[in-house]
C-alpha positions in Angstrom: -17.9 25.7 -20.2 -17.8 29.1 -22.1 -19.1 27.4 -25.2 -21.6 25.5 -23.4 -23.1 28.7 -22.0 -23.0 30.5 -25.4 -25.0 27.3 -26.7 -27.8 27.2 -23.9 -28.1 31.1 -24.3 -28.8 30.3 -27.8 -26.1 32.1 -29.3 -25.2 29.0 -31.8 -22.6 30.8 -33.8 -20.4 31.9 -30.8 -20.8 28.4 -29.5 -19.7 26.9 -33.0 -16.7 29.2 -32.7 -15.7 28.5 -29.5 -16.0 24.7 -30.0 -14.1 24.8 -33.0 -11.3 26.7 -31.4 -11.6 24.2 -28.6 -11.5 21.1 -30.9 -8.4 22.5 -32.6 -6.5 22.6 -29.4 -7.8 19.4 -27.9 -9.0 17.1 -30.7 -9.7 14.3 -28.3 -12.4 16.3 -26.2 -15.3 13.9 -26.7 -17.7 16.4 -24.7 -16.8 19.2 -27.0 -17.1 17.1 -30.0 -20.4 15.9 -28.9 -21.7 19.3 -28.1 -20.2 20.6 -31.7 -22.4 17.6 -33.3 -25.5 18.8 -31.8 -24.9 22.4 -32.5 -24.3 21.5 -36.0 -27.7 19.5 -36.2 -29.5 22.5 -34.8 -27.8 24.8 -37.5 -29.0 22.4 -40.1 -25.5 21.0 -41.4 -26.3 17.4 -40.9 -23.4 16.0 -42.7 -21.1 17.7 -40.3 -23.2 16.6 -37.4 -23.1 13.2 -38.3 -19.5 13.1 -39.0 -18.7 14.4 -35.4 -21.3 12.4 -33.5 -19.9 9.2 -35.4 -16.4 9.8 -33.8 -18.1 10.3 -30.4 -20.3 6.8 -30.7 -17.2 4.9 -31.8 -15.2 6.1 -29.0 -18.0 5.8 -26.3 -20.2 3.0 -28.0 -22.4 2.9 -24.6 -23.2 6.7 -24.8 -26.8 6.5 -25.3 -27.1 10.2 -25.3 -24.5 10.3 -28.3 -26.6 7.6 -30.1 -29.7 9.5 -29.6 -28.2 12.4 -31.1 -26.6 10.9 -33.8 -29.8 8.8 -35.0 -31.6 12.2 -34.8 -29.2 13.9 -37.1 -29.4 10.9 -39.5 -33.3 11.2 -39.6 -33.4 14.8 -40.2 -30.8 14.3 -43.1 -33.4 11.7 -44.4 -31.1 8.6 -43.7 -34.1 6.8 -41.8 -32.6 3.4 -42.3 -29.3 4.5 -40.7 -31.4 6.4 -37.9 -33.2 3.2 -37.2 -30.0 1.2 -36.9 -28.3 3.8 -34.6 -31.4 3.8 -32.0 -31.7 0.0 -32.0 -28.0 -0.6 -31.4 -28.5 1.8 -28.4 -31.5 -0.2 -27.1 -29.5 -3.4 -27.4 -27.2 -1.9 -24.8 -30.2 -0.1 -22.5 -33.5 -1.4 -23.6 -35.1 0.7 -20.8 -34.0 4.1 -22.2 -37.3 6.0 -23.0 -35.3 8.6 -25.0 -34.0 6.1 -27.5 -37.4 4.5 -27.6 -39.0 7.9 -28.3 -36.4 8.9 -30.9 -36.9 5.4 -32.6 -40.5 6.2 -32.8 -40.1 9.5 -34.4 -37.7 7.8 -37.0 -40.3 4.8 -37.8 -43.2 7.7 -38.1 -41.1 9.5 -40.5 -40.9 6.2 -42.3 -44.9 5.9 -42.2 -44.4 2.7 -40.2 -47.2 3.5 -37.7 -47.6 0.4 -36.0 -44.0 0.1 -35.0 -44.0 3.9 -34.1 -46.9 3.4 -31.9 -45.2 0.5 -29.9 -41.9 2.7 -29.7 -44.1 5.6 -28.2 -45.8 3.3 -26.0 -42.6 1.8 -24.5 -41.3 5.6 -24.0 -44.3 6.7 -22.2 -44.4 3.4 -20.0 -40.7 4.0 -19.0 -41.4 7.7 -18.4 -45.0 8.5 -17.7 -44.2 12.4 -17.1 -42.8 12.8 -20.6 -45.4 14.9 -22.3 -43.8 14.5 -25.7 -44.2 10.7 -25.7 -47.9 10.7 -24.9 -48.4 13.3 -27.6 -46.6 11.5 -30.4 -48.6 8.2 -29.2 -51.8 10.3 -29.7 -50.7 11.3 -33.3 -49.9 8.0 -34.6 -53.1 6.5 -33.2 -55.1 9.4 -34.5 -53.3 8.9 -38.1 -54.8 5.2 -38.1 -58.2 6.4 -37.0 -58.0 4.6 -33.5 -59.8 7.7 -32.1 -60.5 6.6 -28.5 -57.0 5.2 -27.9 -55.7 8.6 -29.4 -57.9 10.6 -27.3 -56.8 8.8 -24.1 -52.9 9.6 -25.0 -53.7 13.3 -25.8 -55.5 13.5 -22.4 -52.4 12.2 -20.7 -50.2 14.5 -22.3 -52.6 17.4 -21.7 -52.5 16.6 -18.1 -48.8 17.2 -17.8 -47.3 20.6 -18.0 -45.5 21.6 -21.2 -45.6 23.4 -24.5 -48.0 20.9 -26.0 -50.6 21.1 -23.2 -53.4 23.2 -25.0 -52.8 21.4 -28.3 -52.9 18.0 -26.5 -56.2 19.1 -25.1 -57.5 20.3 -28.5 -56.7 16.9 -30.3 -58.3 15.0 -27.7 -61.3 16.9 -28.4 -60.8 16.1 -32.1 -60.5 12.4 -31.7 -63.3 12.2 -29.4 -65.7 14.0 -32.1 -64.3 11.8 -34.7 -64.6 8.7 -32.7 -68.5 9.2 -32.1 -68.2 10.8 -28.3 -69.5 14.6 -29.0 -70.3 15.2 -25.2 -66.7 14.8 -24.1 -65.4 16.4 -27.0 -67.7 19.4 -26.7 -66.6 20.2 -23.1 -62.9 20.0 -24.1 -63.2 22.1 -27.1 -65.3 24.6 -25.5 -63.0 24.8 -22.6 -60.2 26.2 -25.3 -62.6 28.9 -27.0 -63.3 32.3 -26.1 -66.9 32.9 -24.8 -67.4 35.1 -28.0 -67.0 33.2 -31.1 -66.0 36.2 -32.9 -62.7 36.4 -30.7 -61.6 32.9 -31.8 -58.7 32.7 -34.1 -58.4 29.0 -34.7 -60.7 28.0 -37.6 -60.4 24.2 -36.8 -60.9 24.4 -33.4 -64.3 26.6 -33.9 -65.5 24.2 -36.5 -65.1 21.0 -34.6 -66.7 22.8 -31.9 -69.6 23.5 -34.3 -69.8 19.9 -35.7 -70.1 18.6 -31.8 -72.9 20.9 -30.9 -74.8 20.0 -33.9 -74.4 16.2 -33.2 -75.8 17.1 -29.7 -78.7 19.4 -31.0 -76.9 21.9 -28.9 -77.6 25.1 -30.8 -76.0 27.7 -28.3 -74.2 30.4 -30.3 -74.4 28.6 -33.5 -75.5 31.6 -35.5 -72.3 33.4 -34.3 -70.0 30.4 -34.8 -71.3 30.0 -38.3 -70.7 33.8 -38.9 -67.2 33.5 -37.7 -66.6 30.5 -39.8 -67.8 32.1 -42.8 -65.5 35.1 -42.4 -62.6 32.3 -42.2 -63.9 31.0 -45.3 -63.7 34.3 -47.0 -60.5 35.1 -45.8 -59.3 32.1 -47.8 -58.5 29.8 -44.6 -58.9 26.1 -44.9 -61.2 24.3 -42.6 -60.5 21.1 -40.8 -62.9 19.2 -42.7 -65.6 20.4 -45.0 -68.3 18.0 -44.4 -69.7 20.1 -41.6 -70.3 23.0 -43.7 -72.7 20.9 -46.2 -75.0 20.8 -43.2 -75.7 24.5 -42.7 -78.3 26.4 -44.5 -76.2 29.6 -44.3 -73.2 28.3 -46.6 -74.1 28.6 -50.3 -73.1 26.2 -52.6 -70.4 28.6 -53.9 -69.1 28.7 -50.4 -69.0 25.0 -50.2 -67.0 24.9 -53.4 -64.5 27.5 -52.0 -63.9 26.2 -48.5 -63.3 22.6 -50.2 -61.0 24.1 -52.4 -59.0 25.6 -49.6 -59.2 22.4 -47.7 -57.7 20.1 -50.6 -54.7 22.5 -51.4 -52.5 20.8 -48.9 -53.6 17.5 -49.9 -52.4 17.8 -53.4 -49.0 15.9 -53.9 -46.2 17.6 -55.7 -46.0 14.9 -58.4 -48.4 12.3 -59.6 -47.6 8.5 -60.5 -44.2 8.6 -62.2 -44.7 5.2 -63.9 -48.3 5.1 -65.3 -49.6 1.8 -66.8 -50.0 2.0 -70.4 -53.7 1.5 -71.3 -55.2 0.3 -74.5 -57.0 3.2 -75.9 -60.0 0.6 -77.5 -63.2 2.4 -76.5 -64.9 -0.5 -76.6 -62.7 -3.2 -74.7 -63.3 -4.5 -71.4 -62.8 -2.0 -68.6 -61.3 -2.4 -65.4 -63.4 -0.3 -62.9 -62.2 0.2 -59.2 -64.3 1.4 -56.2 -62.5 3.1 -53.4 -63.9 3.2 -50.0 -63.5 2.9 -46.2 -66.9 1.2 -46.0 -67.0 -2.1 -47.4 -69.1 -3.5 -44.5 -72.6 -3.1 -43.0 -72.7 0.7 -43.7 -75.3 2.8 -45.0 -73.7 3.9 -48.4 -73.3 0.0 -48.8 -76.8 -0.7 -48.4 -77.3 1.3 -51.5 -74.5 0.1 -53.5 -74.1 -3.7 -53.1 -77.0 -4.6 -55.3 -75.6 -2.3 -58.0 -72.1 -4.3 -57.6 -73.9 -7.8 -57.9 -75.5 -6.8 -61.1 -72.2 -5.4 -62.8 -71.6 -6.9 -66.3 -68.6 -8.9 -65.9 -68.0 -9.6 -69.4 -67.6 -5.8 -70.2 -66.5 -4.8 -66.9 -63.7 -6.2 -64.5 -64.7 -5.0 -60.9 -62.0 -4.1 -58.1 -62.8 -2.9 -54.6 -60.1 -1.1 -52.7 -60.8 -1.4 -48.9 -59.0 0.9 -46.4 -61.6 1.0 -43.6 -62.6 -1.7 -40.8 -63.2 -5.1 -41.9 -65.8 -7.7 -40.6 -67.1 -10.9 -41.4 -70.8 -10.1 -41.8 -73.1 -10.6 -44.6 -72.6 -7.3 -46.5 -68.8 -7.8 -46.4 -69.3 -11.4 -48.0 -71.8 -9.7 -50.5 -69.5 -7.1 -51.7 -66.3 -9.5 -51.9 -68.4 -12.3 -54.0 -69.5 -9.4 -56.2 -66.2 -8.0 -57.3 -63.7 -9.7 -59.4 -60.9 -8.7 -57.0 -61.2 -7.4 -53.6 -58.0 -5.6 -52.5 -57.5 -4.9 -48.5 -55.1 -1.7 -48.7 -56.0 -0.6 -45.1 -52.4 -0.6 -44.0 -51.0 1.4 -47.0 -50.3 5.1 -46.9 -52.1 7.3 -49.8 -48.9 7.1 -51.9 -48.4 3.2 -51.6 -52.1 2.7 -52.0 -51.8 4.9 -55.2 -49.2 2.7 -56.5 -51.0 -0.3 -55.9 -54.1 0.9 -57.8 -52.1 2.0 -60.6 -50.3 -1.4 -60.7 -53.7 -3.0 -61.1 -54.1 -1.0 -64.3 -57.6 0.6 -63.2 -59.2 2.6 -66.1 -62.0 4.2 -63.9 -61.4 4.8 -60.4 -64.7 5.7 -58.3 -64.3 7.2 -55.0 -67.3 6.3 -52.8 -66.1 7.9 -49.5 -65.1 11.7 -50.2 -64.3 14.1 -47.5 -66.0 12.0 -44.6 -64.7 10.3 -41.5 -61.7 8.1 -41.9 -61.2 9.3 -45.4 -58.0 8.5 -47.5 -59.4 10.3 -50.7 -56.1 12.3 -50.7 -54.8 8.9 -52.5 -56.6 10.7 -55.7 -54.1 13.2 -55.8 -51.7 11.0 -57.1 -53.7 10.3 -60.1 -53.4 6.5 -59.8 -56.0 6.1 -62.8 -56.6 8.1 -65.9 -60.4 8.6 -65.1 -61.2 9.3 -61.4 -65.2 9.8 -60.3 -66.7 11.2 -57.0 -69.9 9.5 -56.6 -72.2 8.5 -53.8 -70.5 8.6 -50.5 -69.9 12.6 -50.2 -72.7 14.7 -51.5 -70.1 17.7 -52.4 -67.7 18.7 -54.8 -64.0 17.3 -54.2 -62.7 20.7 -54.6 -60.0 20.3 -57.2 -60.1 18.3 -60.5 -57.1 16.9 -59.6 -58.9 14.5 -57.3 -61.9 13.8 -59.6 -62.7 14.3 -63.2 -66.3 13.8 -62.9 -69.0 14.0 -60.3 -71.9 11.5 -60.8 -75.3 13.4 -60.4 -78.6 13.7 -62.0 -80.9 16.5 -63.5 -82.6 17.2 -60.1 -79.7 16.6 -57.7 -77.1 18.4 -59.7 -78.6 20.2 -62.9 -76.1 21.1 -65.5 -76.8 24.7 -64.7 -75.2 24.1 -61.3 -71.8 23.1 -63.2 -70.1 26.4 -61.6 -70.4 24.9 -58.2 -68.6 21.9 -58.7 -64.5 21.4 -59.6 -65.5 18.1 -61.7 -67.5 18.0 -64.6 -71.0 16.9 -63.9 -72.0 13.3 -65.4 -75.6 12.8 -65.1 -77.3 9.7 -64.6 -80.8 9.7 -66.7 -83.2 9.7 -63.4 -81.5 9.5 -60.1 -77.9 9.3 -58.7 -78.6 7.4 -55.8 -78.6 3.5 -56.2 -81.0 1.2 -54.1 -81.0 -2.3 -53.5 -83.8 -4.0 -54.4 -83.2 -7.0 -52.6 -83.2 -5.3 -49.1 -85.1 -7.7 -46.7 -87.9 -6.2 -44.5 -88.1 -7.7 -41.2 -91.1 -9.1 -39.2 -93.3 -6.0 -38.2 -93.6 -5.0 -34.6 -96.7 -3.1 -32.8 -96.8 0.6 -32.0 -97.2 -0.6 -28.4 -93.8 -2.4 -28.6 -92.1 0.7 -30.3 -93.7 2.7 -27.4 -95.9 4.6 -29.9 -99.4 5.6 -29.1 -102.2 3.5 -31.0 -104.2 6.1 -32.3 -101.7 9.3 -32.9 -100.5 10.5 -36.0 -96.9 9.7 -36.2 -94.3 11.8 -37.9 -90.9 10.4 -37.8 -87.4 11.5 -38.6 -84.6 8.9 -38.2 -81.8 11.0 -39.5 -78.8 11.8 -37.1 -79.1 14.7 -34.9 -76.4 16.9 -36.6 -78.8 17.1 -39.6 -81.6 18.5 -37.4 -81.3 22.3 -37.5 -83.1 24.6 -35.0 -85.4 26.0 -37.7 -86.4 22.7 -38.7 -87.3 21.5 -35.4 -89.2 24.4 -34.8 -91.2 23.7 -37.8 -91.7 20.1 -36.4 -92.8 21.4 -33.1 -95.5 23.9 -35.1 -96.8 20.6 -36.6 -97.2 19.0 -33.3 -99.0 22.2 -32.0 -101.2 22.0 -35.0 -102.2 18.4 -34.6 -102.7 17.9 -30.9 -103.1 14.0 -31.4 -99.7 13.6 -33.2 -96.3 12.4 -32.0 -92.7 13.0 -33.3 -90.6 9.9 -33.7 -87.0 10.2 -33.4 -83.6 8.3 -33.3 -82.1 8.0 -29.8 -78.5 8.7 -31.0 -77.1 10.3 -27.6 -78.5 11.2 -24.3 -77.3 15.1 -24.7 -79.2 15.3 -28.0 -82.2 13.8 -26.6 -82.1 16.1 -23.6 -81.7 19.1 -25.9 -84.4 18.2 -28.1 -86.8 17.6 -25.3 -85.9 20.9 -23.9 -86.3 22.6 -27.4 -89.8 21.1 -27.5 -90.9 22.1 -24.0 -89.9 25.6 -25.0 -92.3 25.5 -27.9 -95.0 24.4 -25.4 -94.8 20.4 -26.5 -95.1 18.0 -23.7 -92.2 15.6 -23.4 -94.5 12.6 -23.8 -95.0 13.8 -27.5 -91.5 12.9 -28.4 -90.7 9.2 -28.6 -86.9 8.2 -29.2 -85.9 4.7 -30.3 -82.4 3.4 -30.9 -80.7 2.3 -33.8 -81.5 -1.4 -34.6 -80.5 -3.8 -37.5 -81.4 -2.8 -41.1 -84.2 -5.4 -41.6 -85.8 -4.2 -38.3 -85.6 -0.8 -38.9 -87.2 -1.0 -42.4 -90.0 -3.2 -40.5 -90.7 -0.4 -38.0 -90.8 2.3 -40.4 -94.4 0.9 -41.3 -95.6 2.0 -37.9 -95.4 5.7 -38.9 -97.5 7.7 -41.1 -95.0 10.4 -42.5 -91.5 10.9 -42.8 -90.0 14.4 -42.4 -86.8 15.1 -44.3 -84.1 17.2 -42.7 -82.9 20.5 -44.6 -80.4 21.4 -45.9 -78.8 18.0 -45.6 -81.4 15.6 -46.5 -82.2 12.0 -45.5 -80.2 10.1 -48.2 -80.1 6.3 -47.0 -82.9 7.1 -44.5 -85.1 8.4 -47.3 -84.3 5.4 -49.3 -85.5 3.3 -46.2 -88.6 5.1 -45.8 -89.7 4.7 -49.3 -88.5 1.1 -49.6 -90.6 0.5 -46.5 -93.8 2.2 -48.0 -93.6 5.3 -46.0 -94.0 8.7 -47.7 -91.3 11.2 -47.3 -91.8 15.4 -47.3 -89.1 17.3 -48.4 -87.6 20.6 -49.4 -85.9 21.0 -52.8 -83.0 23.4 -51.6 -80.0 25.0 -53.6 -77.2 22.7 -52.7 -76.4 19.2 -53.8 -77.2 17.4 -50.2 -80.4 19.5 -50.2 -81.9 18.0 -53.5 -81.1 14.2 -53.2 -84.5 13.3 -51.7 -86.4 15.3 -54.3 -84.7 13.3 -56.8 -85.6 10.1 -55.2 -89.4 11.1 -54.9 -89.3 12.1 -58.8 -87.8 8.8 -59.5 -90.6 7.0 -57.7 -93.4 9.1 -59.1 -94.1 11.1 -55.9 -93.2 14.9 -56.9 -96.1 16.2 -54.9 -94.2 15.7 -51.9 -91.6 18.2 -52.8 -91.8 21.3 -51.1 -89.8 24.7 -52.2 -89.7 26.6 -48.9 -90.0 25.7 -45.2 -93.5 27.2 -45.1 -94.6 24.9 -48.1 -93.0 21.9 -46.4 -95.0 22.7 -43.2 -98.2 23.4 -45.1 -97.7 20.1 -47.0 -97.1 17.8 -43.9 -100.1 19.4 -42.2 -102.2 18.7 -45.3 -101.3 15.2 -45.4 -101.5 14.7 -41.8 -105.4 16.0 -41.6 -106.3 14.3 -45.0 -106.2 10.5 -44.5 -107.8 9.7 -47.9 -104.9 11.8 -49.4 -102.1 10.2 -47.4 -103.5 6.7 -48.1 -103.7 7.4 -52.0 -100.1 8.8 -51.8 -98.9 5.3 -49.7 -101.0 3.2 -52.3 -99.2 5.2 -55.0 -95.7 4.3 -53.5 -96.6 0.7 -53.0 -97.7 0.4 -56.5 -94.6 2.2 -57.6 -92.2 0.8 -55.5 -91.7 -2.2 -57.9 -92.0 -0.7 -61.3 -90.1 2.7 -60.6 -86.5 3.6 -61.7 -85.7 4.2 -58.2 -85.7 0.6 -57.1 -84.6 -0.9 -60.5 -81.3 -2.0 -59.4 -80.5 -3.9 -62.5 -81.5 -1.0 -64.6 -79.4 1.3 -62.5 -76.5 -0.7 -63.2 -77.0 -0.7 -66.8 -77.3 3.1 -66.9 -74.4 3.6 -64.6 -72.2 1.3 -67.0 -73.3 3.2 -70.0 -72.2 6.4 -68.0 -68.7 4.9 -67.5 -68.3 3.7 -70.9 -69.0 7.2 -72.1 -66.5 8.6 -70.0 -63.8 6.3 -71.3 -64.9 7.0 -75.1 -64.1 10.6 -74.4 -61.0 9.7 -72.7 -59.8 7.8 -75.8 -60.8 10.5 -78.2 -58.9 13.3 -76.0 -55.8 11.2 -75.5 
């Protein structure tokens, strides 16, 4: 008992000494040998622990606790197969032992077999609903495979129980709800964990996720203070939870975006690249294998831009592969993408390392990542360098933060001028005109009437269908000033969530704008959305993160867009599109100029009509909607990358 008391008090050295003495005198004392094995596990001597616990388990094959401790020692020693066998042998004898199910789950999770691990943790939590650790681990594996709502449910169960993981479980429940598109619930949880004064917050991840949720809700309370604290974290070299939120903020410069993203990716760089690279033929003119990597090969905003390009690829010169790790559906977009590619690979169940091996085995010459550091990303696969040339394009209008992940970023002379090279880890590779593709085959549905959309028949209609998180307080104030200057105008917005709607209505009231002058419409199928855009008079872009696909929608539907040319990549994409469609006069260089330009167009029907007519005329002939021409230019850029690689190798 003295050895047990020493062990419980944390004096492992004394416990070890007493147990060794006891076993010398009584070598058949299984209780002492069992405790000695546990002590050796805690001391990190896994080989000795396994040796001692094997003796106990052979003598007492029905000792669930000994089997559990043996399996844990094997797992910690890296013997995952042996650990699984040990846990399963215990479950054969006692299938309702929650501890064995839990420990099996830990071993399976270590082996990256997340679906099996989830089943084990699920069973453990059913057998012992009061075990916080089982709920917590269940949340983690669900979160790892992007099952955000189920993950949040498990974390909330863990957070309702007393234990050391209580606060962390609530925190992760907030993160999962935010990632799963439930910002109202997420904001409440995260705010409950933050000090009243943002300056006192020590948790950068918590604060940045709270910031993201409030932006999704157009809840601008304390946003300046939160941003200021986040900038301090960035200056101290701390890594954010994710870098995307900081692309949305006017207070964050392009250099700060590079710095915080570089901090973010540090932990994602693996210790080694592919150990067995496929040998490539260095012929600069041969047929190239191009791989597109994405979570979004379905009906998604990015695919509405890209699918037409995939369909126009030259399959004599290029072999096109798609590597999909996101949600699948049987919709038209998915079918079009699969038909446009020579090979469509579903790699959604693979870990980043296994995914890299799969890409490498296909001998991909140029791998193009079109998701980046956005939701559900597995862009960490790029860190293993599965292809000799890796490219950042389209899905993420920011740097990947380290050239390990991408050699090139595809931009254009306006969105990413060469003078901005220092703001990117990748080498800038510029398309001749615009880096954003468009699908000239997109259908426009049957037009509805203003009455059907709840719009006043005779009013001037400003519109913005961007997500609420892109709407800053300064930009919304500008829009309210436009409404004040034009009493017969309305502002048409996306009804994304009820809280954002209520907050925007409240902000408008504070500016003296009647509620009836804000019109909210829900999201609808793409062809219907394109049709309803013709009911508006002028589209107002957001800043500093502009409307990318949303701006393409407006221009394709014949609706002019007013934008601001900023200093960061996402604030310049709409200006690039307007240049490509021949409407540079719609590009402002400050918010004051933006407001004056929108006001002039609203007050001058002849001027606005001339611009609409010019847009209608240019739509069929401009570079912006020349999908086939864009494909040719993209292929020329990819070929130039390969030629450079052949020369440098």
